[in-house]
C-alpha positions, 0 to 999 in steps of 0.5 A: 385584525385591521380593516385591510388585512382581515376579511372576517373579523367576527369569525376570527374571534371564533377561531381564537375561542376554538384554539383556547378550547384546545388548551392552547394559549393565544396572545391578544396584541392590543392596539396592534393592527386592530387588536390582532391575535397571535396564535400558535402555528399548526396545520389544524389551525390553518385549515380551520381558518381557511374553512371559516374564511378567516384571514391569517398570516404565517410568521417565523419565530423571529418575526413574532419575537420582533413584533412582541419586542416592538409592542413592549416598547414604552414608546408604543401604546400597545401590549400583549395579553395572554388568553389562557382558557375558553370562558364558559358562556351563558345567555340569560334568555326565556325558553319561549320564542320572542318577537325580536332577536338578540345580537349576542346570540346571533354573533355567538352563533355566527362566530361559532362560539358555544353557549348555554341558554339559562333563565330564571329557574337556573339563576334562582337554582344557583347555576350561575357559578358554572359560567364565567360570562353571562349575557342578559338578553333583551329583558325587563327586570322591573316586572313591567313586561318591557313597558310594551303595555301602551302599544302591544297590550292587546297583541297575542304575543304580549298577552301570552308573554305576560301569562307565561311570566306570571305562571313561572313566577308562581311556580318559583314561589313568588306572588308577583313577577316583579318580586321574582325578577328582583330575586333574579337580579339579586342573584346576578348581582351576587354572581358579579360581586363574586367574580363573574362577568356580566354583559348586557344590552338594550333594556337589560342595562337600565332595567337591571339597575332600576330593579336593584334601586327599587329593591324594597319599593313597589314601582309597578302600576296595577296593570303590571302587578295587580296592585297600586305602586307605592306612594312617592316611590321615586324618593324611596329609590336606593341608588347605592344598590345600582351598578352603573346609574344614579339619580335617575327619574323613573317614567311614571306613565305606563303608556310610555315605552320608557323606563327612566331618564337614563335612556337617551332615545327620545332626547337625541333629536339632534342626531340624524341617522346619517351622522349617528356614530359613536367614538371609542375612547383610547386607553393606555394598553400597558396601564389600563389593559381592561378597557383597552381590550374592550375597545379593540377594533379596526376603527375608532368610529362605530355606527350608531343604532337604536333600541329601547335603551339606545344610550345613557345620560352621562350625568346619571352614570356613576363616577366609578364607571368608565365610558368606553364609547360616546356620541359626541354630538349628543354627549351620550354614553353608548358603551360603559364598563365597571367593576363590582366586587371581584367581578366586571360588567359592561353595558352596551346601548342599542339593540342590533349594531347592524339594524339601525332601528330594529322593531318588534317583528322585524327579520333578524340581521344576516351576519354573513352580510356584515362579517367585519362589523365593528359594532359586533366586534365590541360584543366579542371583545367582551366574550374573550375578556374573561380568558385573559390572564389577570395582571397584578395592578400597577398601583 
């Protein structure tokens, strides 16, 4: 899985998932040649790699044992993690077509990793327990319709999406979309606390935490929910309810395409496109296998990309949350991870790792043109993470 040895990094994850789905185990060699996978040998696996265009090398048992022995040395910041079972994957996404694409569903499809699409009916119907891994599609859990009001309130897709959301809320027994979305956010919170893994990108990251902080507070203006917001609602937020963020300030102007001070999109004027990269942190593979798995890549420097929520303000991230990737020019966090109860969550800023400034209505990225994308690899690291055998904590 290093830069020189692998022609299709993304489909390699699909091969690994396919092997796991055949009830065979895989070893993930952390920090070894870009986070390589040690698969069992067999004609069927070799043929599948060839069909999908995935590079592989055949090792003798002796060569494999030598590599594992080298990795186990205390002098090497490497480790071998056993992947045992193909995780069941759910993508939280509305059934209707959206005027934008989702990076996670695109890369899952390209890597040939199966997933199930669920939405509010399934979440509120307690179906999350059927899945090991949940992705939150580009979503607004605050009931403000993605804060698109300022630019798109008269556009047909916005009007239709608002009507569909209101109808769904009524069908599910809620008077307002904001109340229904909060109920969904609380179900997802409980899913994570109970041991699930949640991955979110773009606006699903901060809007999720904002909804939790505003559990008993009306932060929506009349054009969103038909009644005024609570007076002084900023002071009523409960940051103790959130997963990742604290002490953020909500954006009160409904015409602005922004949720809060968490997002760095409008605060990064000193980051030109040509030098917009973020660096991945290095962790101890033997002592911190979780963040090490999530940062496996063939490069430590990843191209930046924009989104409604592009990056996170470092001073508004809780101290218990790990920063996995940061833009050092702006001091912003791009990729963060934390623990909630028995489960895990990862927030990844930006919309599409291979489309720098994806806009509403833009054509989707063709991943056939980006088979070695390091930005997309980070998504797939999260997909395979639940398959890892959990080690006992060393402390």
